[in-house]
Each structure stands twice: as C-alpha cells, then as structure tokens.
C-alpha positions as CSV (number, residue, x, y, z in Angstrom):
1,X,-41.4,32.1,14.6
2,X,-39.1,35.5,14.8
3,X,-40.1,38.1,12.4
4,X,-36.9,37.5,10.2
5,X,-38.0,39.6,6.9
6,X,-35.8,43.2,8.1
7,X,-32.3,43.6,7.7
8,X,-29.5,45.1,9.5
9,X,-26.8,47.4,8.3
10,X,-23.4,46.0,9.1
11,X,-22.4,47.2,12.8
12,X,-18.6,48.0,14.4
13,X,-18.3,51.0,12.1
14,X,-20.1,50.0,8.8
15,X,-23.6,51.2,9.8
16,X,-26.4,53.3,8.4
17,X,-24.2,56.3,8.3
18,X,-22.1,54.5,6.1
19,X,-24.8,53.3,3.3
20,X,-26.5,57.0,3.7
21,X,-23.3,58.4,2.9
22,X,-23.1,56.5,-0.8
23,X,-23.1,59.0,-3.5
24,X,-26.6,59.6,-4.7
25,X,-25.2,58.3,-8.7
26,X,-24.7,55.1,-7.2
27,X,-27.9,54.4,-5.4
28,X,-30.2,55.7,-8.1
29,X,-29.3,52.7,-10.3
30,X,-30.8,52.3,-13.3
31,X,-33.7,50.2,-14.2
32,X,-33.0,49.4,-17.6
33,X,-31.2,45.7,-16.1
34,X,-34.0,45.6,-13.8
35,X,-34.2,41.7,-13.1
36,X,-37.9,41.5,-12.7
37,X,-37.3,41.5,-8.5
38,X,-39.8,44.2,-6.8
39,X,-38.8,43.1,-3.3
40,X,-35.0,43.4,-1.9
41,X,-33.4,40.0,-2.5
42,X,-30.1,40.6,-0.2
43,X,-32.5,39.3,2.9
44,X,-29.6,36.1,3.7
45,X,-26.6,39.0,3.9
46,X,-23.4,38.9,2.3
47,X,-19.9,37.7,3.1
48,X,-16.3,37.3,2.4
49,X,-13.9,34.4,2.9
50,X,-10.9,32.6,1.8
51,X,-8.2,35.6,2.1
52,X,-5.2,35.3,-0.3
53,X,-2.6,37.7,-1.0
54,X,-4.2,39.1,-4.5
55,X,-8.1,38.6,-3.8
56,X,-11.0,36.4,-1.6
57,X,-14.4,35.3,-2.3
58,X,-16.8,37.0,-1.9
59,X,-20.5,36.1,-1.6
60,X,-24.1,36.7,-1.3
61,X,-27.6,34.7,-2.1
62,X,-30.9,36.4,-3.1
63,X,-34.0,35.2,-1.4
64,X,-37.2,36.6,-1.3
65,X,-38.9,34.4,1.3
66,X,-36.0,32.9,3.2
67,X,-38.1,29.7,4.9
68,X,-40.0,28.6,1.8
69,X,-40.6,24.7,2.1
70,X,-38.7,24.1,-1.4
71,X,-35.1,25.9,0.1
72,X,-34.9,28.1,-3.1
73,X,-36.1,31.4,-0.8
74,X,-38.9,32.4,-2.9
75,X,-36.6,32.9,-6.5
76,X,-37.8,32.8,-9.5
77,X,-37.2,29.6,-11.5
78,X,-34.4,31.4,-13.6
79,X,-31.1,32.6,-13.1
80,X,-31.0,36.5,-12.1
81,X,-28.2,39.2,-13.3
82,X,-25.8,39.9,-10.0
83,X,-23.6,42.7,-10.4
84,X,-20.7,43.4,-7.5
85,X,-18.0,45.8,-7.3
86,X,-15.4,45.7,-4.9
87,X,-13.8,49.3,-3.6
88,X,-10.7,50.9,-1.4
89,X,-13.0,52.8,0.5
90,X,-16.2,52.3,2.3
91,X,-18.2,55.2,0.4
92,X,-17.6,53.1,-2.6
93,X,-16.2,55.8,-4.2
94,X,-12.6,54.3,-5.0
95,X,-14.3,50.7,-6.9
96,X,-11.3,48.9,-8.0
97,X,-13.3,45.7,-9.6
98,X,-16.6,45.1,-11.1
99,X,-18.3,42.4,-12.6
100,X,-21.7,40.7,-13.5
101,X,-22.6,36.5,-12.0
102,X,-25.8,35.2,-12.3
103,X,-27.1,33.6,-9.7
104,X,-29.0,30.0,-10.7
105,X,-31.4,27.8,-9.5
106,X,-29.1,25.3,-9.9
107,X,-27.3,26.6,-6.8
108,X,-30.5,28.6,-4.9
109,X,-29.6,31.6,-6.3
110,X,-26.3,31.6,-4.5
111,X,-23.2,33.9,-6.0
112,X,-19.3,33.4,-5.4
113,X,-17.3,35.4,-6.9
114,X,-12.9,35.0,-6.9
115,X,-11.2,37.5,-6.6
116,X,-8.0,38.3,-8.2
117,X,-5.3,40.8,-9.0
118,X,-5.5,43.2,-6.1
119,X,-3.2,44.5,-4.0
120,X,-1.6,42.0,-0.8
121,X,-2.3,43.1,3.1
122,X,-5.5,46.0,2.3
123,X,-8.4,46.2,3.6
124,X,-11.3,46.5,0.7
125,X,-15.5,46.7,0.6
126,X,-17.5,44.8,-1.4
127,X,-21.4,45.1,-2.2
128,X,-23.7,43.5,-4.5
129,X,-26.7,44.8,-6.7
130,X,-29.8,43.4,-8.2
131,X,-31.9,45.4,-10.6
132,X,-32.8,48.4,-8.5
133,X,-31.6,46.9,-4.8
134,X,-28.5,47.1,-3.3
135,X,-26.8,44.9,-1.1
136,X,-25.0,45.8,2.2
137,X,-21.7,47.0,2.2
138,X,-19.3,44.6,3.8
139,X,-15.2,45.3,4.5
140,X,-12.9,42.6,3.7
141,X,-9.0,42.1,3.5
142,X,-6.6,40.7,1.4
143,X,-3.7,38.1,3.5
144,X,-0.1,39.9,2.9
145,X,2.2,39.0,0.4
146,X,3.8,35.8,0.8
147,X,7.0,37.2,1.6
148,X,5.9,39.7,4.4
149,X,5.5,39.4,8.3
150,X,3.0,41.9,9.3
151,X,2.8,43.7,12.7
152,X,-0.2,41.9,14.3
153,X,-3.5,40.0,12.8
154,X,-6.6,40.4,14.8
155,X,-8.2,37.1,14.6
156,X,-11.1,36.0,16.2
157,X,-13.0,32.5,16.1
158,X,-16.2,30.7,17.3
159,X,-18.2,27.6,16.9
160,X,-21.7,25.9,18.0
161,X,-24.8,28.5,17.2
162,X,-27.6,26.7,17.9
163,X,-30.5,29.1,16.9
164,X,-32.7,27.5,19.3
165,X,-31.1,28.1,22.3
166,X,-30.6,31.8,22.0
167,X,-30.2,34.8,20.2
168,X,-26.6,35.6,18.2
169,X,-26.0,38.7,20.4
170,X,-22.2,37.2,20.4
171,X,-22.1,37.4,16.8
172,X,-22.6,41.2,16.8
173,X,-20.1,41.4,20.0
174,X,-17.5,40.3,17.8
175,X,-18.3,42.1,14.8
176,X,-18.0,45.3,17.1
177,X,-14.5,44.2,18.2
178,X,-13.4,44.4,14.5
179,X,-11.3,41.5,13.9
180,X,-9.5,41.5,10.3
181,X,-10.4,37.1,10.0
182,X,-12.6,35.0,11.7
183,X,-12.5,31.4,12.0
184,X,-15.8,29.1,12.2
185,X,-15.5,25.7,13.4
186,X,-18.1,24.1,13.1
187,X,-21.8,23.7,14.1
188,X,-22.8,26.7,12.2
189,X,-26.1,25.7,12.0
190,X,-28.1,22.5,13.9
191,X,-30.4,19.8,12.0
192,X,-32.6,19.2,14.7
193,X,-36.6,19.8,13.8
194,X,-38.4,21.8,16.4
195,X,-38.3,20.9,20.3
196,X,-36.0,17.8,19.7
197,X,-33.0,19.4,21.5
198,X,-34.8,21.6,24.3
199,X,-32.6,23.7,27.1
200,X,-34.0,24.2,30.4
201,X,-36.2,26.8,30.8
202,X,-37.3,25.6,26.9
203,X,-36.2,27.4,23.9
204,X,-36.5,31.2,22.9
205,X,-36.9,30.4,19.5
206,X,-37.8,27.3,16.8
207,X,-36.3,25.9,13.9
208,X,-38.5,26.1,10.6
209,X,-38.9,22.6,9.3
210,X,-38.7,18.9,9.9
211,X,-34.8,17.5,10.5
212,X,-32.6,18.6,7.8
213,X,-32.6,15.5,5.5
214,X,-33.5,16.7,2.0
215,X,-31.6,19.2,-0.2
216,X,-34.8,21.6,0.6
217,X,-34.4,21.2,4.1
218,X,-30.3,22.0,4.4
219,X,-31.4,24.7,2.0
220,X,-34.1,26.5,4.2
221,X,-32.0,25.7,7.7
222,X,-29.2,27.7,6.1
223,X,-31.7,30.6,5.2
224,X,-33.1,30.8,8.2
225,X,-29.5,31.2,9.9
226,X,-28.3,33.6,7.1
227,X,-31.5,35.8,7.9
228,X,-30.2,36.5,11.3
229,X,-28.8,40.2,11.6
230,X,-26.4,39.0,14.2
231,X,-24.8,36.5,11.8
232,X,-25.1,38.9,9.4
233,X,-23.1,41.7,10.8
234,X,-20.4,39.3,12.0
235,X,-20.2,38.2,8.1
236,X,-20.1,41.6,6.5
237,X,-17.0,43.0,9.0
238,X,-14.2,40.3,7.8
239,X,-13.1,37.3,5.6
240,X,-14.0,34.2,7.4
241,X,-12.0,30.8,7.0
242,X,-15.2,28.2,8.2
243,X,-15.1,24.4,8.0
244,X,-17.9,22.0,9.4
245,X,-18.2,19.6,12.3
246,X,-21.4,17.2,12.8
247,X,-24.4,19.6,13.1
248,X,-24.2,20.6,9.7
249,X,-24.8,17.0,8.4
250,X,-25.8,14.9,11.4
251,X,-25.3,14.4,15.0
252,X,-21.5,12.6,15.5
253,X,-21.7,11.4,12.1
254,X,-17.9,9.7,11.0
255,X,-17.3,9.4,7.5
256,X,-19.9,7.5,5.9
257,X,-22.2,6.3,9.0
258,X,-24.8,8.1,11.0
259,X,-25.9,8.9,14.1
260,X,-28.3,6.1,14.0
261,X,-30.3,4.3,11.8
262,X,-33.5,6.2,11.4
263,X,-35.1,5.6,8.1
264,X,-37.1,8.7,8.9
265,X,-33.6,10.5,9.0
266,X,-32.4,9.1,6.0
267,X,-29.7,7.1,7.7
268,X,-31.0,3.7,7.5
269,X,-28.4,2.5,4.9
270,X,-25.4,3.7,3.3
271,X,-26.6,4.9,0.6
272,X,-29.5,6.7,2.2
273,X,-26.9,8.4,4.4
274,X,-24.5,9.2,1.2
275,X,-28.3,10.9,-0.4
276,X,-28.0,13.0,2.9
277,X,-24.7,13.7,3.2
278,X,-24.3,15.1,-0.5
279,X,-27.3,17.1,0.0
280,X,-25.8,19.1,3.2
281,X,-22.5,19.6,1.1
282,X,-24.3,21.2,-1.6
283,X,-25.8,23.5,1.0
284,X,-23.1,24.3,2.5
285,X,-21.3,25.0,-0.3
286,X,-23.9,27.4,-2.0
287,X,-24.2,29.3,1.6
288,X,-20.5,29.7,2.6
289,X,-17.5,32.1,1.1
290,X,-15.7,29.1,0.0
291,X,-13.6,28.7,-3.5
292,X,-14.5,26.3,-6.5
293,X,-12.2,24.0,-5.2
294,X,-14.4,23.4,-2.8
295,X,-17.5,22.5,-4.6
296,X,-18.7,19.4,-3.7
297,X,-18.3,16.0,-5.4
298,X,-21.7,14.0,-4.4
299,X,-20.8,13.3,-1.1
300,X,-17.6,14.5,-1.0
301,X,-16.4,17.5,-0.6
302,X,-12.8,18.4,0.2
303,X,-13.0,21.4,3.0
304,X,-9.2,20.7,4.1
305,X,-6.3,23.3,3.5
306,X,-3.5,26.0,4.5
307,X,-4.3,29.7,4.3
308,X,-0.8,31.9,5.1
309,X,-1.0,34.6,6.5
310,X,2.7,36.4,5.0
311,X,5.3,34.9,6.9
312,X,3.3,35.0,10.2
313,X,0.8,33.0,10.5
314,X,-0.5,29.3,8.4
315,X,-3.9,28.6,9.5
316,X,-4.6,24.8,8.6
317,X,-8.3,24.1,8.6
318,X,-8.9,20.4,9.2
319,X,-11.9,18.4,8.9
320,X,-12.1,15.8,11.5
321,X,-15.8,13.9,10.6
322,X,-15.5,13.4,7.1
323,X,-12.3,10.6,6.9
324,X,-12.7,8.9,10.7
325,X,-13.1,6.0,12.2
326,X,-15.9,5.1,13.8
327,X,-16.4,6.0,17.3
328,X,-15.3,3.6,19.4
329,X,-18.2,1.5,21.8
330,X,-21.1,3.4,21.0
331,X,-19.5,6.6,21.1
332,X,-20.2,8.6,24.3
333,X,-17.8,9.4,27.4
334,X,-16.2,5.4,28.0
335,X,-14.0,3.5,30.6
336,X,-11.0,2.3,29.7
337,X,-11.3,1.4,26.0
338,X,-8.1,0.1,25.0
339,X,-8.7,0.3,21.1
340,X,-8.6,3.9,21.5
341,X,-5.0,3.4,21.9
342,X,-4.5,1.7,18.4
343,X,-2.2,2.7,15.8
344,X,-4.4,2.3,12.9
345,X,-7.1,4.4,14.0
346,X,-7.3,7.6,12.2
347,X,-9.6,10.9,12.6
348,X,-8.4,12.7,9.7
349,X,-7.7,10.0,7.2
350,X,-4.2,9.1,5.7
351,X,-4.4,11.6,2.9
352,X,-5.9,14.5,5.3
353,X,-2.8,13.3,8.0
354,X,0.0,13.5,5.1
355,X,-1.1,17.3,3.8
356,X,-1.0,18.5,6.9
357,X,2.3,16.9,8.3
358,X,3.9,17.7,4.6
359,X,2.2,21.1,5.8
360,X,4.5,21.2,8.7
361,X,7.7,20.7,7.1
362,X,7.2,23.0,4.3
363,X,6.4,25.8,6.8
364,X,8.6,29.1,7.2
365,X,5.8,31.0,9.3
366,X,5.9,32.0,12.8
367,X,2.8,30.7,13.8
368,X,1.2,27.1,12.7
369,X,-2.7,27.1,13.8
370,X,-5.2,24.3,13.4
371,X,-8.2,25.4,12.7
372,X,-10.4,21.8,13.7
373,X,-13.0,20.5,15.5
374,X,-12.9,18.4,18.8
375,X,-11.1,18.2,22.0
376,X,-7.3,17.7,21.2
377,X,-5.9,17.7,24.8
378,X,-5.9,14.7,26.8
379,X,-9.4,14.6,29.3
380,X,-9.5,12.0,31.7
381,X,-12.7,12.3,33.9
382,X,-11.9,9.6,36.5
383,X,-9.4,10.2,39.2
384,X,-8.4,7.0,39.5
385,X,-4.6,6.2,37.5
386,X,-6.2,2.6,36.7
387,X,-9.2,4.1,34.8
388,X,-9.3,6.3,32.2
389,X,-12.5,7.7,31.2
390,X,-12.7,9.7,28.0
391,X,-15.0,11.1,25.1
392,X,-14.9,8.9,21.9
393,X,-15.9,11.6,20.0
394,X,-12.7,13.7,20.6
395,X,-8.9,13.2,19.8
396,X,-8.8,10.8,23.1
397,X,-11.2,8.0,21.0
398,X,-8.1,8.5,18.0
399,X,-4.9,8.8,20.7
400,X,-2.6,7.3,18.1
401,X,-3.6,10.0,15.7
402,X,-3.2,12.2,18.2
403,X,0.4,11.5,18.9
404,X,1.0,11.4,15.4
405,X,0.3,14.7,14.4
406,X,1.9,16.3,17.7
407,X,4.8,14.7,17.5
408,X,5.0,15.5,13.4
409,X,4.9,19.2,14.1
410,X,7.9,18.5,16.7
411,X,9.8,16.5,14.0
412,X,9.2,19.4,11.0
413,X,10.9,21.9,14.1
414,X,7.1,24.2,14.2
415,X,7.9,27.1,15.7
416,X,4.7,27.5,17.5
417,X,2.1,25.1,17.0
418,X,-1.4,25.8,18.5
419,X,-4.4,24.3,18.4
420,X,-7.9,25.8,17.9
421,X,-10.9,24.3,19.0
422,X,-15.0,24.2,19.4
423,X,-17.4,21.8,19.7
424,X,-17.8,21.4,23.6
425,X,-20.0,24.8,24.5
426,X,-17.0,25.6,26.9
427,X,-14.1,27.9,27.0
428,X,-10.9,25.8,27.8
429,X,-7.3,26.8,27.7
430,X,-4.8,23.5,27.4
431,X,-0.9,22.7,27.7
432,X,-0.4,20.1,24.7
433,X,2.1,17.1,25.4
434,X,3.1,14.1,23.7
435,X,2.4,11.8,26.5
436,X,-0.4,12.8,29.1
437,X,0.6,10.0,31.2
438,X,4.1,11.0,31.9
439,X,4.3,14.0,34.2
440,X,7.7,14.7,33.0
441,X,6.7,14.9,29.4
442,X,7.3,18.8,27.6
443,X,4.7,21.2,26.8
444,X,5.0,21.3,23.1
445,X,1.8,23.2,22.3
446,X,-1.2,25.1,23.3
447,X,-4.9,24.4,22.7
448,X,-7.6,27.5,22.8
449,X,-11.2,25.7,22.9
450,X,-13.9,28.5,22.2
451,X,-17.4,28.4,24.0
452,X,-20.7,28.0,21.7
453,X,-22.3,31.2,20.2
454,X,-25.4,29.8,21.6
455,X,-26.0,26.5,21.8
456,X,-27.2,25.0,25.7
457,X,-28.3,28.9,26.4
458,X,-27.5,30.7,28.9
459,X,-24.2,29.3,31.2
460,X,-23.3,29.0,34.5
461,X,-20.5,31.3,34.7
462,X,-18.4,28.7,36.7
463,X,-14.8,28.7,36.1
464,X,-14.3,25.3,37.7
465,X,-14.2,21.6,36.7
466,X,-13.0,19.3,39.3
467,X,-11.1,17.0,36.3
468,X,-8.5,19.8,36.3
469,X,-7.6,18.4,39.3
470,X,-5.8,15.1,37.7
471,X,-5.3,16.6,34.5
472,X,-3.1,19.1,34.8
473,X,-2.4,20.4,31.7
474,X,-6.2,22.3,31.4
475,X,-5.7,25.4,32.6
476,X,-8.7,26.9,32.1
477,X,-12.4,26.2,31.9
478,X,-15.4,29.0,31.9
479,X,-19.1,28.0,31.2
480,X,-20.7,30.8,29.4
481,X,-21.4,32.0,25.9
482,X,-19.3,34.0,23.6
483,X,-16.0,33.6,21.1
484,X,-12.3,34.2,21.7
485,X,-10.8,37.2,20.2
486,X,-6.7,36.7,19.9
487,X,-4.1,39.2,18.3
488,X,-1.3,37.3,16.7
489,X,2.3,39.4,16.7
490,X,5.9,38.1,16.1
491,X,6.4,37.9,19.7
492,X,3.5,36.4,21.0
493,X,-0.3,35.1,20.8
494,X,-2.6,36.8,23.4
495,X,-6.4,35.1,23.7
496,X,-9.1,37.1,25.3
497,X,-11.9,35.1,25.8
498,X,-14.9,36.9,25.2
499,X,-18.3,35.8,27.1
500,X,-21.7,37.1,27.5
501,X,-24.3,36.3,30.5
502,X,-27.2,34.9,28.6
503,X,-28.0,34.7,25.2
504,X,-32.1,33.3,26.0
505,X,-33.2,37.2,25.5
506,X,-31.1,38.9,23.1
507,X,-29.3,42.4,23.9
508,X,-26.6,41.1,26.3
509,X,-23.1,42.9,26.9
510,X,-19.8,41.6,26.3
511,X,-17.0,41.4,28.7
512,X,-13.2,39.3,29.2
513,X,-13.3,36.5,31.4
514,X,-9.9,35.5,30.8
515,X,-6.4,36.1,29.2
516,X,-3.8,34.5,27.6
517,X,-0.8,34.8,26.4
518,X,1.6,32.1,24.3
519,X,5.4,33.2,23.8
520,X,6.8,33.3,20.1
521,X,9.4,30.2,20.9
522,X,8.1,29.1,24.7
523,X,5.0,26.1,24.3
524,X,2.5,26.5,26.6
525,X,0.2,29.1,28.0
526,X,0.9,32.2,30.5
C-alpha cells in the first residue's frame, strides 16, 4: 500500500513558493479556537466547482486517517469548526469573503460552502483552516456575466481513473496545463476489491477494503482516491463540473438494475441495490464540490444541470445511468438486436430528455456542450452491411434516444453542438449524423471522446482501429492514457488530445497526440 500520509502543494504555479509567501500573521494562527485536532486534517485536499457568475462551491473533507475502516477518516465523533476564506490574490492578502462552517460526522466531516456576491468572470483563491492547521491554497473562477462573451475558455476534460491500474500523473499534467474549468465525465473511482480487476503484468497499486457496497466502504474508497497528490493538484487548480458514470456505484448499473444478482454485493434484490445506490450517492455528494441542490434523497440524486459560461457556452451535464432502460440482450457487444431501435427506449429518462431539449430551445450561447458518459456516435464492429455489432451499454443500444437528442438540437437551431464522452478508455474524435446508415446524411455535430487517466494501464500507442474503415464518421482513435484540453472561442473550439506513454510507474511526461478544430457554424471536425 502506498504511503498516502503526505500532502503535496498545488502544482502549476500554486506550489511551495506560494505557501511560503503567506504573511506570517496568517500562518501563526491563534490556538484559542483550536478544534482539538493535533495533526493535519486536510489530507484529502481541497476542491472547487459549480462556477456561476457571482460564486462557486468550495469543498474540503477532514481526515486524520483516510483509510479508517469505518469510512470516517479517523475523525472524532463530533462537529469540528472549519474557517474558510476567499481572496483575489494567491497570497491571500486581499480577502473578499470569509466564514466558518461545521464539519459534521453525519456527512463524514465534509464541508461545502456556496459562495455568492463575487464579481463575474474573475479568478479567485481560497483556503480552509481548522484550529492551527491551514489547507493548501486553491485557485478557482467565477463564470462570466450572463450577457458577456469572453474571448476564450480553457477547458479540460477527463474520465476513468482506476487507482489500481496506475499512477494519476495525468492529473498533475492537466494541472500544469492551467485550465480554467475541468469536466470529469465519470468513473472517478472504481468499486472493485483488490485483485478483481487486474491489468497485464499486475496492478501497481491496490484498493483498500472489499468491493464498495456500504456507506462506510464508499467513504473509505473516496478517501483513498482523494489522498492521491496528483488528483489533489488537479482539483486545486480550477473549478470542476462532475458527473458519475457506472463505477461510482456498480459496473454498468441501469436505474435500479445492478450488474448482477450477487448477494455479497447487495445486488440480489431491488431493495438491497437501492440501499447500495443510496450509500454510493451519499458518499459521492460528500466528496464532490456540488451544490446543495444535489444533496441525495435516499437512492435518488439529481446531477444533471446546465452551467452557463456567459454567452460563449452552455455545459449540459448529463446522467446516463440513473434513468436509463436496462441494457438489452444481457449487455455487452451484440449483433442484430432489433429492440435497440425501439422508439420507447431511453438512456436519459423522459424528464431529463425534456430538460435537455428545452435547454437547446432556450440557448442563446455560441456553443452547446454535452458532458456525458458513453459513446454517442454509432460504432459498428462488423463490416457486413446486413449485420450490426454494437455496444448495448452506449447510445447504440438506445438509438431512438440518440436520434431524438440529435434532432432536438437541429430543430432548435443550436449553433454548435459538441458531445463530450468518457467511459471507453480510448481517445476518439467523431462526426455526428442523424442517420449513420445513410452516406448522404449531413454532419450535424462533433463528439470528442477522452481516454482514461489510468484505466486498463499503459496503452499501446496505436492510432488505428479497423472499424474506422466502415464507420467513416469515426475520424480519430488512440490507445494511450491522458485527457483532452480544449480552447473555446467565438470562432472555434480546438481540442488537443494529451497523452502519456505509461502510467504503471509515476512521472511520465505528456505530449499532444492529435489536435482537431471545430469552426463556428461548420459542423464536424477539421
């Protein structure tokens, strides 16, 4: 097991020099309000998220022993006061807001502060204090004012970080690229127990504890991931927008249907899986910089929402797990499953679909960006035209649902539609059509698919997949680990596929494997 007791300072310009520059009066904190915590409680780092024009969420969770089996991080069974402050400068000299929250055992000593009343389109810095202990300093931003169109936005997105499959070096490289916004599209953590999901050559790291099925287990697993210094660096550099995929709960779960009916995984009855789902949702909220509007109600938790970046972009953050119909034909890749075309099948549920279509109709932004989980474009593995061989878990398994969404942005005359995807542990870049079987069907949007941070271990580096030959809308493929950087302006959206050659040992450098541009008003990749 790795030594996770150390804490790293924030990379990418928020490093040791910054903390050393803090005025001595700020560091020499009075112990009069000492919370009785004698060692550093900020071992899980800090984070921010959900930027809006006058504020954002700042987050931390106190822990003295992150891997404690009860999931409570070795904290005392009482509330602990946590002071916070927000400043206009990294040295925290020009403080514009401060306050005190109480970290409570009921929410695993997590703290969510929703800031309001700040200036739009600005960079801010924040930190926490508990007794004599100071957290790192984090950087965050407010969104532009609703009527403003900023010159540019640097946005990165990532997914699929299996702790056991490698080191999270890609998160540090992402932080070093200094984005203004980070989207995480799911599989932030994995539920498996040690040695149940093993890559070739063996896993370089191990999960602590059994498969996550209880609140204690999910809390412990989140703490293990949050203890990682690379992940802490990425959280501290910019605000995040997060959505889950499947592994935050259970592999390939669909609404109230688990992957299997294993009683040992609390999957044997609907009621027991609801209990598991509720535990996963509670721990997810506790460990993410989310608004109070996302507080779970039992086994329900609403995470789909739209975040506006002035008049430049809408980010429609979606949930393709909680409301979907079950995967057909036992899941996996299947041939000629006619039911996948049924008009009543949905991957979003009716309410979320209406929300998204209404969002298209009401949009005045230059770019409408869908942050979601599973492969959107058609991806047929069989060259024979009379046979289709597609994934039942992706949008191919819910073809009518995909068509309604695609037609929806066309009917609403959305100016530029871009779908962002994770899940598949490979990089892809795709043109989107309404009808993939019709060669004359026009290109109506673009899909950018990010590879994994670590999941499946070191990649092969390949940039060729045979299916591209008979799926001409699939324009790019790559098997490396990494993330995607984008630069969004009025005129174009540029995507750089940033890749690492290895993750099973730490310290890999990053390079750009490929770049694409989407021109304003011109659907498709260039």
